[in-house]
BAFI-3210 file (N, C-alpha, C; in Angstrom, 3 decimals, decimal comma, padded with zeros to 6 digits):
// residues 180
n [1|2|3|4|5|6|7|8|9|10|11|12|13|14|15|16|17|18|19|20|21|22|23|24|25|26|27|28|29|30|31|32|33|34|35|36|37|38|39|40|41|42|43|44|45|46|47|48|49|50|51|52|53|54|55|56|57|58|59|60|61|62|63|64|65|66|67|68|69|70|71|72|73|74|75|76|77|78|79|80|81|82|83|84|85|86|87|88|89|90|91|92|93|94|95|96|97|98|99|100|101|102|103|104|105|106|107|108|109|110|111|112|113|114|115|116|117|118|119|120|121|122|123|124|125|126|127|128|129|130|131|132|133|134|135|136|137|138|139|140|141|142|143|144|145|146|147|148|149|150|151|152|153|154|155|156|157|158|159|160|161|162|163|164|165|166|167|168|169|170|171|172|173|174|175|176|177|178|179|180]
n.u [001,077|000,788|001,393|-000,431|-002,835|-002,576|-003,238|-005,693|-007,423|-006,907|-008,652|-011,272|-011,351|-011,138|-013,195|-015,673|-014,943|-016,045|-018,621|-019,458|-018,480|-020,884|-023,537|-023,408|-022,838|-025,142|-027,065|-026,749|-027,412|-030,222|-030,972|-030,699|-031,998|-034,470|-034,869|-034,414|-036,891|-039,095|-037,817|-039,149|-041,589|-042,081|-041,473|-043,395|-045,466|-045,358|-045,681|-048,050|-049,084|-048,383|-049,239|-051,964|-052,325|-051,601|-053,885|-055,732|-055,156|-055,876|-059,115|-059,704|-060,211|-062,873|-064,722|-065,470|-067,503|-068,027|-066,029|-066,889|-069,394|-067,891|-066,597|-068,535|-070,232|-067,953|-067,532|-069,988|-069,461|-066,649|-067,923|-069,062|-067,386|-066,320|-063,064|-060,944|-061,988|-061,630|-059,152|-058,912|-059,650|-058,063|-055,938|-056,374|-057,486|-054,705|-053,160|-054,542|-053,916|-051,020|-050,753|-051,894|-049,778|-047,997|-048,308|-049,067|-046,657|-045,393|-045,950|-044,539|-042,253|-043,058|-043,516|-046,047|-049,134|-050,832|-053,974|-054,396|-053,515|-054,049|-057,050|-056,608|-056,315|-058,280|-059,754|-059,680|-059,946|-062,582|-063,362|-062,255|-063,293|-066,046|-067,789|-066,785|-064,514|-062,846|-062,160|-060,660|-058,612|-057,535|-056,799|-054,420|-053,242|-050,728|-048,454|-048,031|-047,126|-045,844|-047,198|-048,872|-051,124|-051,373|-052,225|-055,116|-056,131|-056,514|-058,756|-060,415|-061,719|-062,569|-065,963|-066,961|-065,699|-067,432|-068,603|-067,854|-070,001|-071,965|-071,806|-071,539|-073,227|-073,353|-071,692|-071,487|-073,554|-075,672|-078,866|-082,184|-083,366|-082,649|-080,843|-078,911]
n.v [-001,145|001,808|005,351|007,023|005,529|004,872|007,954|007,754|005,902|006,990|008,920|008,339|006,777|008,890|010,110|008,511|009,006|010,934|011,161|009,158|010,900|012,288|011,421|010,548|012,568|013,906|011,880|012,813|015,236|014,932|013,734|015,037|017,755|015,721|015,434|018,147|018,762|016,647|018,246|020,608|019,673|018,672|020,953|022,234|021,289|020,854|023,149|024,332|021,903|023,458|025,639|025,082|024,004|025,265|027,188|025,630|025,919|028,521|028,570|026,674|028,745|029,260|027,503|027,783|028,929|031,548|032,874|032,244|034,494|036,527|037,335|037,020|039,610|041,332|041,897|043,473|045,556|047,415|049,312|048,496|046,363|045,961|046,974|044,699|042,966|044,239|043,583|040,998|039,832|041,930|040,233|037,854|038,739|039,701|037,199|035,648|037,514|036,867|034,347|034,188|035,886|034,199|032,181|033,948|034,377|032,267|030,976|033,726|032,428|029,828|028,026|027,334|026,468|028,822|029,139|028,098|029,957|031,831|031,667|031,942|034,588|035,858|034,831|035,999|038,930|038,908|039,051|041,101|043,056|042,827|045,782|045,958|044,586|045,440|048,064|047,505|046,497|049,074|050,624|048,947|048,095|050,101|049,355|046,940|044,443|046,085|044,802|042,728|043,684|045,847|043,682|042,949|045,058|045,427|043,101|044,615|046,278|045,143|044,423|041,296|040,903|039,604|041,474|038,729|037,999|038,194|036,512|034,334|034,375|033,130|033,982|036,786|039,696|038,004|038,098|040,883|039,598|037,023|036,211|033,903]
n.w [000,025|-001,251|000,282|-000,931|-000,515|001,515|002,839|001,435|003,460|005,949|005,811|005,351|007,205|008,910|008,327|009,494|011,992|012,442|011,666|013,653|016,181|015,224|015,365|017,864|019,550|018,946|020,096|022,749|022,723|022,338|025,122|027,030|025,883|026,721|029,374|030,060|029,323|030,990|033,327|033,236|033,544|036,399|037,222|036,667|037,638|040,572|040,766|040,592|042,194|044,797|044,398|044,954|047,021|048,672|048,434|049,122|052,089|052,392|051,784|053,976|055,440|054,959|055,396|058,131|060,068|061,896|060,003|057,317|057,329|058,493|056,139|053,733|055,028|054,826|051,672|050,864|052,144|053,890|056,017|057,615|058,949|062,259|063,540|063,972|062,406|060,421|060,043|060,108|057,747|056,071|056,007|055,252|053,151|052,243|052,386|050,440|048,201|047,621|047,212|044,755|043,617|043,893|041,564|039,838|039,264|038,378|036,529|034,747|034,577|033,290|034,574|035,147|033,870|031,171|031,527|033,833|035,435|035,193|035,444|038,628|039,266|038,030|039,778|041,583|041,225|041,208|043,305|044,510|043,500|044,353|046,416|049,807|049,775|047,613|048,891|050,171|048,373|046,862|049,224|049,206|047,487|046,319|047,597|046,352|043,331|040,145|037,927|038,573|039,987|037,588|035,762|036,865|037,700|034,923|035,142|036,159|035,126|033,319|032,032|032,422|034,082|037,472|040,727|043,308|044,416|042,780|040,774|042,430|044,842|048,107|048,708|049,255|051,210|052,894|052,068|053,630|056,591|055,972|057,728|059,561]
ca.u [000,045|001,611|001,497|-002,322|-003,777|-002,733|-003,655|-007,352|-007,725|-006,840|-009,228|-012,258|-011,402|-011,264|-014,884|-016,337|-014,590|-016,949|-019,593|-019,498|-019,179|-021,818|-024,005|-022,977|-023,354|-027,101|-027,688|-026,501|-028,103|-031,656|-031,238|-030,459|-033,306|-035,615|-034,105|-034,616|-038,202|-039,210|-037,361|-039,871|-043,112|-041,834|-041,291|-045,179|-046,171|-044,466|-045,446|-048,898|-049,426|-047,917|-050,521|-053,457|-052,032|-052,460|-055,338|-056,593|-055,188|-056,986|-060,348|-060,432|-060,579|-063,904|-065,246|-065,875|-068,917|-067,970|-065,114|-067,906|-070,235|-067,522|-065,839|-069,877|-069,997|-066,802|-067,969|-070,585|-068,322|-066,208|-068,223|-069,889|-066,658|-064,983|-060,960|-060,955|-062,273|-061,033|-057,957|-059,415|-060,349|-057,077|-054,578|-057,130|-056,958|-053,295|-052,911|-054,889|-052,950|-049,690|-051,286|-052,068|-048,834|-047,421|-049,327|-048,256|-044,834|-045,414|-046,820|-043,642|-041,087|-043,022|-044,155|-047,486|-050,162|-050,815|-055,294|-054,255|-052,615|-055,192|-057,902|-056,376|-056,091|-059,241|-061,013|-059,231|-060,096|-063,733|-063,545|-061,460|-064,428|-067,167|-067,243|-066,115|-063,128|-062,271|-061,458|-059,284|-057,663|-057,938|-055,610|-053,550|-052,460|-049,423|-048,007|-048,369|-045,890|-046,846|-047,216|-049,844|-051,491|-051,758|-053,199|-055,661|-056,598|-057,197|-059,667|-061,639|-062,081|-062,905|-067,123|-066,880|-065,654|-068,665|-068,308|-068,435|-071,639|-072,997|-072,051|-072,229|-073,986|-073,119|-069,952|-072,338|-074,059|-077,140|-080,436|-082,584|-084,247|-082,455|-079,539|-079,021]
ca.v [-000,020|003,422|006,360|007,325|004,143|004,977|009,034|008,099|005,093|007,719|009,751|007,182|006,290|010,491|010,910|007,663|008,931|012,382|010,539|008,341|012,033|013,439|010,801|010,485|013,984|014,267|011,637|013,173|016,702|014,766|012,781|016,681|018,220|015,316|015,369|019,522|018,874|016,380|018,988|021,916|019,187|018,330|021,768|023,041|019,863|020,615|024,807|023,176|021,335|024,639|026,942|024,040|023,762|026,940|027,478|024,723|026,491|029,682|028,027|025,855|029,308|029,740|026,481|027,978|029,765|032,758|033,479|032,381|034,987|037,723|037,490|037,428|040,975|042,185|041,684|044,471|046,939|047,772|050,160|047,433|046,028|046,849|046,972|043,463|042,241|044,813|043,289|039,806|040,075|042,227|039,049|037,042|039,339|039,753|035,807|035,547|037,378|036,115|033,127|035,144|036,376|033,039|031,921|034,952|034,164|030,843|031,278|033,999|031,605|028,748|026,624|027,286|027,116|029,911|029,878|028,319|030,964|033,291|031,882|032,405|036,021|036,574|034,824|037,207|040,123|038,794|038,664|042,018|043,730|043,472|046,894|045,956|044,154|046,796|049,167|046,692|046,173|050,453|051,022|047,919|047,908|050,783|047,945|045,764|044,527|046,568|043,867|041,866|044,937|046,150|042,557|042,670|046,577|045,180|042,795|045,017|047,425|044,485|043,721|040,054|040,430|040,292|040,631|037,511|037,568|038,144|035,000|032,656|034,747|032,759|034,774|037,869|039,320|037,442|038,645|040,631|038,522|035,759|036,172|032,743]
ca.w [-000,097|-001,190|000,603|-001,247|-000,232|003,098|002,510|001,688|004,436|006,822|005,743|005,195|009,270|009,811|008,326|009,920|013,321|012,622|011,655|014,873|016,954|014,829|016,214|020,243|020,362|018,703|021,144|023,961|023,319|022,611|026,116|027,446|025,561|027,558|030,828|030,103|029,680|031,822|034,839|033,244|033,886|037,785|038,541|036,899|038,721|041,586|041,713|041,005|043,682|045,995|044,166|044,875|048,461|049,225|048,091|050,603|053,098|052,281|051,732|055,028|056,417|054,340|056,310|059,784|060,153|061,124|058,730|056,239|057,642|058,198|054,726|053,210|055,556|053,946|050,234|051,231|052,369|055,325|057,132|059,091|059,569|063,248|063,047|064,199|061,447|059,273|060,087|059,891|056,368|055,390|056,478|054,524|051,123|051,771|051,850|048,480|047,058|048,111|046,387|043,004|043,519|043,294|040,121|038,460|039,197|038,089|034,595|033,584|034,887|032,114|035,615|035,495|032,640|031,103|031,762|035,075|036,069|034,704|036,549|039,776|039,740|037,151|040,246|042,859|040,929|041,077|045,613|044,826|042,430|045,189|047,512|050,442|049,479|046,698|049,313|050,957|047,630|046,584|050,302|049,411|045,743|046,230|047,956|045,927|042,273|039,541|036,321|039,188|039,492|035,697|035,344|038,111|037,255|033,673|034,788|036,997|034,042|032,109|032,578|031,811|035,781|038,105|041,619|043,385|045,259|042,025|040,480|043,460|046,044|049,283|048,929|049,789|052,543|053,185|051,961|054,593|056,870|055,910|058,167|060,565]
c.u [000,928|000,816|-000,276|-002,426|-003,837|-003,244|-005,184|-008,006|-007,566|-007,720|-011,221|-012,385|-010,978|-013,021|-015,935|-016,254|-015,765|-018,223|-020,352|-019,861|-020,416|-022,825|-024,100|-023,609|-025,130|-027,203|-027,725|-027,449|-029,605|-031,843|-031,353|-031,430|-034,991|-035,609|-034,470|-036,668|-038,947|-038,716|-038,794|-041,186|-042,768|-042,073|-043,226|-046,358|-046,374|-045,520|-047,509|-049,737|-049,207|-048,929|-051,962|-053,343|-052,614|-053,533|-056,753|-055,634|-056,142|-058,626|-061,017|-060,550|-062,752|-065,240|-065,664|-066,695|-068,916|-067,037|-066,232|-068,759|-069,575|-067,110|-068,063|-069,920|-069,175|-067,232|-069,371|-070,218|-067,619|-066,903|-068,537|-069,380|-065,911|-063,485|-060,369|-060,611|-061,793|-059,690|-057,663|-059,022|-059,226|-055,818|-055,397|-056,590|-055,647|-052,453|-053,280|-053,797|-051,518|-049,550|-050,546|-050,521|-047,955|-047,589|-049,390|-047,073|-044,270|-045,533|-045,330|-042,822|-041,758|-043,694|-045,138|-048,283|-050,974|-052,399|-055,222|-054,435|-053,911|-056,075|-058,088|-056,636|-057,163|-060,368|-060,902|-059,663|-061,923|-063,913|-062,949|-063,218|-065,942|-067,351|-066,424|-064,239|-062,133|-061,638|-060,524|-057,937|-057,148|-056,112|-054,576|-052,515|-051,257|-048,281|-047,457|-047,441|-047,114|-047,423|-048,644|-050,914|-051,959|-052,940|-054,608|-056,785|-057,392|-058,842|-060,759|-062,314|-063,105|-064,755|-067,687|-066,731|-066,505|-067,733|-068,594|-068,966|-071,938|-073,064|-072,062|-072,429|-073,850|-071,973|-070,187|-072,910|-075,371|-078,499|-081,134|-083,519|-083,492|-081,241|-079,776|-078,739]
c.v [001,387|004,649|007,097|006,470|004,472|006,611|008,437|006,792|005,749|008,915|009,293|007,102|007,889|010,526|010,092|007,681|010,532|011,839|010,516|009,354|012,531|012,824|011,271|011,841|014,289|013,265|011,974|014,465|016,555|014,695|014,104|017,355|017,490|015,645|016,808|019,421|018,184|016,912|020,061|020,948|019,002|019,057|022,535|021,916|020,556|022,664|024,775|023,016|022,658|025,467|026,066|024,479|024,258|027,622|026,152|025,300|027,723|029,155|027,375|027,247|029,655|028,339|027,013|029,244|031,060|033,490|033,938|034,083|036,418|038,307|037,926|039,544|041,688|042,784|042,949|045,487|047,281|048,454|049,545|046,924|046,751|046,539|045,682|042,706|042,577|044,484|041,859|038,908|040,628|040,890|038,179|037,117|039,149|038,130|035,508|035,913|037,410|035,176|033,167|035,209|035,232|032,851|032,783|034,625|032,708|030,597|032,355|033,127|030,541|027,927|026,419|027,433|028,364|030,569|028,856|029,193|032,483|033,101|032,174|033,547|036,575|036,017|036,044|038,138|039,954|039,257|040,769|043,321|043,936|044,565|046,851|045,612|044,852|047,885|048,440|046,891|048,202|050,887|049,805|048,513|049,239|050,230|047,017|045,952|045,186|046,126|042,880|042,364|045,369|045,379|042,428|043,723|046,264|044,020|043,298|045,494|046,449|044,090|042,540|039,757|040,768|039,965|039,231|037,307|037,617|036,644|033,702|033,165|034,204|033,663|036,472|037,642|038,757|038,059|038,792|039,739|037,544|034,948|034,894|033,197]
c.w [000,062|-000,146|000,134|-000,865|001,119|003,316|002,944|002,410|005,172|006,514|005,753|006,488|009,630|009,569|008,621|011,145|013,210|012,888|013,220|015,745|017,027|015,855|017,441|020,523|020,019|019,221|022,611|023,880|022,980|023,829|026,955|027,252|026,672|028,291|031,099|030,853|030,612|033,347|034,678|033,488|035,295|037,837|037,727|037,670|039,891|042,012|041,429|042,128|045,160|045,455|044,918|046,777|049,291|049,246|048,694|051,710|053,230|052,165|053,221|055,868|056,232|054,952|058,002|059,355|060,390|061,018|057,737|056,127|057,918|056,620|053,678|053,667|054,830|052,467|050,193|051,228|053,775|056,036|057,918|059,830|061,369|062,606|063,795|063,741|060,100|058,160|059,375|058,210|055,524|055,450|055,366|053,139|051,436|051,314|050,406|047,786|047,077|047,062|045,027|042,327|042,264|041,826|038,812|037,900|038,578|037,023|034,334|033,105|033,241|033,229|036,028|033,967|032,725|031,532|032,773|035,894|036,026|035,638|037,740|039,677|038,986|038,573|041,843|042,456|041,264|042,775|044,976|044,159|043,294|045,951|047,994|050,038|048,181|047,582|050,047|049,206|046,962|047,692|049,913|048,320|045,798|046,789|047,284|044,116|041,013|038,258|037,431|038,907|038,892|035,422|035,869|037,863|035,832|033,865|035,537|036,197|033,165|032,443|032,678|033,524|036,601|040,083|042,193|043,722|044,091|041,469|041,197|045,068|047,049|049,483|049,453|050,864|052,300|053,728|053,180|054,935|056,626|056,681|059,215|061,894]
res [x|x|x|x|x|x|x|x|x|x|x|x|x|x|x|x|x|x|x|x|x|x|x|x|x|x|x|x|x|x|x|x|x|x|x|x|x|x|x|x|x|x|x|x|x|x|x|x|x|x|x|x|x|x|x|x|x|x|x|x|x|x|x|x|x|x|x|x|x|x|x|x|x|x|x|x|x|x|x|x|x|x|x|x|x|x|x|x|x|x|x|x|x|x|x|x|x|x|x|x|x|x|x|x|x|x|x|x|x|x|x|x|x|x|x|x|x|x|x|x|x|x|x|x|x|x|x|x|x|x|x|x|x|x|x|x|x|x|x|x|x|x|x|x|x|x|x|x|x|x|x|x|x|x|x|x|x|x|x|x|x|x|x|x|x|x|x|x|x|x|x|x|x|x|x|x|x|x|x|x]
***
């Protein structure tokens, strides 16, 4: 075998090595992408579970008849509440805001479904659109993150967003003569 033939064999072996390397790199990239997709799916699941768990904690307050009656009065207006009751509602609403903020950030980070995040925020806006809780919102809004305030305010301007007690009357004050 002369030098030309050895050179041709070397080129062939080198070409095969390049092809093998490209195949190996392609497999590694695909596996890396699969692992990244699995990681994203796990993070989305974790974020959804976390928001759902926090929502469960928030809703647990509503199983207390005393708190539910307070929330019903609060949707009608803050004027008829004592300072203690205003503080209880303010604390509950702040917890609710933090839950919504968590869903908002999870959506921005791509770990929560857009529709799910929007549903949490829209439901919050329906509470805030009630007269009493709107008083709370207006007093707290300057302290909240601008982008979530902008989104909530957009929902409040939307005629499709109704106060919570209009769509779900059990959240509103008891009709006259119906008090327990």
